SERO-4910 file (N, C-alpha, C, O; in steps of 0.05 Angstrom, whole numbers):
BEGIN
 pado doro    nc1    nc2    nc3   cac1   cac2   cac3    cc1    cc2    cc3    oc1    oc2    oc3
  Unk    A  -2178    586   1709  -2200    605   1717  -2193    626   1723  -2172    626   1736
  Unk    A  -2205    649   1718  -2184    674   1732  -2202    679   1757  -2225    672   1757
  Unk    A  -2190    689   1775  -2201    700   1798  -2214    712   1794  -2210    730   1777
  Unk    A  -2248    706   1810  -2271    735   1816  -2263    745   1840  -2258    728   1857
  Unk    A  -2259    770   1847  -2282    784   1870  -2303    804   1872  -2311    818   1853
  Unk    A  -2316    806   1901  -2344    812   1893  -2344    829   1927  -2353    823   1949
  Unk    A  -2328    854   1918  -2318    877   1941  -2349    898   1946  -2365    908   1930
  Unk    A  -2348    898   1972  -2366    900   1978  -2357    926   2002  -2335    932   2008
  Unk    A  -2386    940   2013  -2384    944   2038  -2397    926   2070  -2395    931   2095
  Unk    A  -2405    911   2058  -2405    885   2070  -2378    845   2073  -2377    825   2088
  Unk    A  -2365    854   2055  -2339    845   2044  -2312    872   2034  -2304    880   2012
  Unk    A  -2306    878   2054  -2299    904   2030  -2259    889   2023  -2243    905   2012
  Unk    A  -2252    865   2028  -2227    858   2009  -2238    825   1995  -2224    805   1999
  Unk    A  -2260    823   1984  -2269    805   1958  -2264    780   1971  -2272    760   1958
  Unk    A  -2249    772   2004  -2258    749   2005  -2273    740   1989  -2291    751   1976
  Unk    A  -2262    710   1991  -2287    674   1979  -2308    674   2011  -2299    665   2032
  Unk    A  -2326    680   2010  -2346    672   2029  -2345    683   2055  -2354    671   2075
  Unk    A  -2331    711   2055  -2341    729   2068  -2360    752   2073  -2360    768   2092
  Unk    A  -2379    748   2049  -2405    757   2036  -2426    761   2063  -2437    741   2072
  Unk    A  -2430    783   2072  -2465    787   2092  -2457    784   2124  -2476    785   2140
  Unk    A  -2414    776   2140  -2407    769   2160  -2406    797   2172  -2389    796   2190
  Unk    A  -2421    830   2173  -2410    845   2183  -2435    840   2219  -2454    830   2231
  Unk    A  -2419    852   2219  -2447    862   2246  -2448    883   2249  -2425    884   2242
  Unk    A  -2453    905   2254  -2453    926   2243  -2446    938   2215  -2432    930   2197
  Unk    A  -2467    965   2221  -2450    985   2198  -2489   1002   2189  -2508   1010   2202
  Unk    A  -2485   1000   2170  -2514   1026   2154  -2548   1013   2173  -2562   1028   2186
  Unk    A  -2552    987   2168  -2570    976   2169  -2563    958   2195  -2571    936   2205
  Unk    A  -2549    973   2199  -2563    959   2239  -2578    944   2251  -2583    924   2264
  Unk    A  -2584    967   2240  -2607    970   2265  -2628    960   2257  -2638    945   2274
  Unk    A  -2641    962   2234  -2663    947   2214  -2654    925   2214  -2674    913   2220
  Unk    A  -2636    907   2212  -2626    881   2212  -2608    867   2233  -2593    848   2234
  Unk    A  -2621    890   2254  -2603    871   2285  -2624    852   2297  -2616    839   2316
  Unk    A  -2647    849   2291  -2654    813   2298  -2660    791   2276  -2676    772   2277
  Unk    A  -2638    803   2248  -2622    779   2229  -2601    756   2238  -2598    732   2244
  Unk    A  -2589    782   2235  -2566    763   2252  -2551    757   2243  -2557    754   2220
  Unk    A  -2516    749   2247  -2507    747   2210  -2501    748   2194  -2478    751   2200
  Unk    A  -2501    747   2160  -2515    717   2135  -2532    753   2122  -2537    757   2098
  Unk    A  -2537    767   2137  -2561    789   2129  -2540    824   2114  -2518    830   2124
  Unk    A  -2549    834   2098  -2536    847   2100  -2544    882   2128  -2562    899   2130
  Unk    A  -2526    879   2139  -2521    883   2156  -2503    928   2153  -2504    950   2165
  Unk    A  -2491    915   2130  -2465    932   2129  -2488    943   2089  -2489    967   2084
  Unk    A  -2498    928   2075  -2499    950   2055  -2496    965   2042  -2506    960   2020
  Unk    A  -2489    979   2043  -2472   1023   2048  -2451   1033   2064  -2447   1029   2088
  Unk    A  -2441   1046   2050  -2419   1075   2064  -2440   1102   2073  -2463   1108   2064
  Unk    A  -2432   1108   2082  -2431   1142   2091  -2420   1156   2076  -2405   1158   2096
  Unk    A  -2411   1168   2062  -2376   1187   2058  -2391   1214   2065  -2405   1219   2046
  Unk    A  -2395   1232   2084  -2386   1257   2090  -2374   1274   2076  -2350   1274   2070
  Unk    A  -2390   1293   2071  -2377   1312   2051  -2356   1328   2044  -2347   1348   2055
  Unk    A  -2349   1318   2026  -2305   1336   2033  -2294   1305   2039  -2270   1308   2038
  Unk    A  -2299   1280   2044  -2282   1250   2061  -2273   1245   2038  -2278   1260   2018
  Unk    A  -2260   1223   2037  -2238   1207   2025  -2257   1189   2020  -2278   1202   2025
  Unk    A  -2269   1150   2007  -2273   1142   2022  -2258   1108   1997  -2267   1098   1977
  Unk    A  -2235   1102   2014  -2229   1072   1989  -2251   1058   1985  -2267   1054   2004
  Unk    A  -2253   1049   1962  -2279   1025   1946  -2257   1005   1953  -2254   1005   1978
  Unk    A  -2247    996   1947  -2215    970   1936  -2198    986   1933  -2197   1010   1928
  Unk    A  -2179    961   1937  -2143    968   1938  -2149    922   1934  -2158    902   1946
  Unk    A  -2135    930   1906  -2130    909   1894  -2101    898   1883  -2103    901   1859
  Unk    A  -2085    892   1886  -2056    873   1882  -2066    854   1847  -2087    841   1843
  Unk    A  -2043    860   1828  -2055    834   1803  -2076    857   1784  -2088    879   1786
  Unk    A  -2070    833   1759  -2088    855   1740  -2125    832   1745  -2133    814   1761
  Unk    A  -2137    846   1723  -2162    843   1741  -2177    873   1713  -2169    894   1701
  Unk    A  -2205    855   1716  -2226    871   1698  -2248    883   1725  -2257    867   1741
  Unk    A  -2252    904   1727  -2287    907   1736  -2302    908   1717  -2298    918   1695
  Unk    A  -2311    902   1720  -2347    887   1715  -2370    901   1725  -2393    895   1717
  Unk    A  -2368    914   1739  -2390    934   1757  -2385    940   1781  -2377    931   1803
  Unk    A  -2395    965   1767  -2405    978   1806  -2428    997   1807  -2436   1013   1791
  Unk    A  -2437    989   1834  -2463   1007   1848  -2450   1024   1852  -2427   1026   1861
  Unk    A  -2469   1045   1844  -2472   1074   1867  -2499   1087   1869  -2514   1090   1850
  Unk    A  -2504   1098   1899  -2521   1106   1902  -2518   1147   1910  -2526   1160   1929
  Unk    A  -2512   1149   1899  -2504   1167   1907  -2522   1188   1918  -2544   1184   1908
  Unk    A  -2523   1203   1930  -2544   1232   1947  -2538   1261   1939  -2516   1272   1937
  Unk    A  -2561   1270   1936  -2556   1290   1938  -2553   1303   1908  -2569   1298   1889
  Unk    A  -2524   1325   1909  -2521   1329   1873  -2495   1303   1857  -2471   1306   1855
  Unk    A  -2506   1286   1851  -2493   1272   1839  -2457   1281   1833  -2436   1268   1837
  Unk    A  -2463   1314   1820  -2448   1321   1789  -2421   1327   1819  -2398   1334   1815
  Unk    A  -2438   1320   1853  -2418   1336   1877  -2394   1322   1884  -2373   1333   1892
  Unk    A  -2401   1286   1877  -2381   1255   1882  -2371   1262   1868  -2378   1280   1853
  Unk    A  -2340   1242   1867  -2337   1242   1849  -2310   1209   1840  -2297   1202   1859
  Unk    A  -2307   1201   1827  -2301   1169   1828  -2280   1180   1813  -2277   1192   1791
  Unk    A  -2265   1169   1839  -2223   1165   1816  -2214   1136   1830  -2218   1131   1854
  Unk    A  -2198   1113   1805  -2178   1110   1793  -2155   1107   1792  -2142   1123   1778
  Unk    A  -2145   1092   1803  -2114   1091   1801  -2116   1063   1800  -2126   1044   1812
  Unk    A  -2094   1073   1770  -2069   1037   1788  -2037   1040   1787  -2025   1062   1788
  Unk    A  -2024   1015   1784  -2000   1012   1784  -1993   1042   1796  -1985   1058   1779
  Unk    A  -1993   1050   1814  -1988   1051   1844  -1982   1096   1828  -1969   1116   1836
  Unk    A  -1991   1094   1817  -2001   1118   1809  -2014   1154   1825  -2031   1161   1841
  Unk    A  -2004   1161   1816  -2011   1201   1835  -2025   1205   1827  -2045   1213   1839
  Unk    A  -2024   1200   1791  -2058   1217   1781  -2070   1203   1767  -2060   1187   1751
  Unk    A  -2108   1211   1774  -2120   1187   1760  -2117   1181   1742  -2107   1196   1726
  Unk    A  -2130   1138   1731  -2136   1147   1711  -2157   1163   1701  -2160   1181   1685
  Unk    A  -2173   1144   1721  -2209   1149   1710  -2216   1172   1736  -2211   1169   1760
  Unk    A  -2232   1204   1717  -2244   1214   1740  -2257   1216   1725  -2252   1221   1702
  Unk    A  -2290   1211   1743  -2315   1237   1744  -2329   1236   1761  -2327   1221   1781
  Unk    A  -2352   1256   1757  -2371   1257   1772  -2383   1233   1778  -2368   1213   1780
  Unk    A  -2405   1231   1781  -2420   1206   1802  -2440   1212   1776  -2435   1199   1756
  Unk    A  -2458   1228   1774  -2472   1230   1751  -2473   1235   1719  -2489   1231   1700
  Unk    A  -2438   1252   1727  -2440   1240   1694  -2429   1215   1687  -2430   1206   1664
  Unk    A  -2416   1202   1708  -2405   1166   1701  -2430   1147   1691  -2430   1125   1679
  Unk    A  -2461   1173   1707  -2479   1152   1688  -2486   1154   1662  -2500   1140   1647
  Unk    A  -2473   1176   1657  -2496   1195   1638  -2475   1174   1623  -2490   1155   1620
  Unk    A  -2455   1169   1615  -2420   1172   1595  -2442   1141   1588  -2453   1139   1567
  Unk    A  -2443   1119   1611  -2458   1104   1610  -2472   1087   1593  -2469   1065   1584
  Unk    A  -2490   1107   1592  -2514   1116   1584  -2517   1132   1553  -2537   1144   1544
  Unk    A  -2506   1129   1547  -2494   1148   1530  -2508   1183   1528  -2521   1196   1511
  Unk    A  -2500   1188   1548  -2511   1218   1534  -2493   1231   1547  -2473   1221   1558
  Unk    A  -2500   1262   1547  -2470   1268   1566  -2481   1304   1580  -2505   1301   1583
  Unk    A  -2478   1318   1584  -2496   1332   1589  -2474   1365   1584  -2449   1365   1582
  Unk    A  -2490   1386   1584  -2474   1403   1575  -2472   1430   1598  -2485   1440   1617
  Unk    A  -2437   1434   1579  -2436   1465   1607  -2416   1436   1643  -2413   1440   1667
  Unk    A  -2409   1415   1628  -2399   1402   1647  -2375   1392   1645  -2370   1375   1628
  Unk    A  -2356   1400   1663  -2326   1397   1659  -2314   1370   1647  -2327   1350   1654
  Unk    A  -2298   1366   1634  -2293   1345   1618  -2286   1312   1632  -2269   1304   1647
  Unk    A  -2296   1306   1624  -2270   1281   1659  -2256   1274   1635  -2258   1284   1613
  Unk    A  -2233   1246   1645  -2221   1245   1648  -2208   1220   1647  -2200   1213   1669
  Unk    A  -2201   1199   1621  -2194   1184   1626  -2165   1175   1608  -2157   1184   1587
  Unk    A  -2154   1155   1623  -2128   1154   1617  -2120   1118   1604  -2097   1112   1597
***
């Protein structure tokens, strides 16, 4: 049976049984009385101009689900995916364009997305 991983701000390594183990994060104040096992870190705040590594995975696999909730101008949020130690991304797409691509739409005047 193939190994599956769920990588999230609660479990950035995807280790089995490690979801809901965070004690600090973006939801810490709201969940302060709930304790470990609740969504203390359900999200990541990424400042403008910053880069955030969502996952580093060794070995073969398939991405089955991506959940993003960009704020502000979604066209300014860029998702890049690299495989096999590449220096150029195999996928480079704005957050808004990614959602439109999945929905089968397009955005007139947008720069093209890259997929290799």
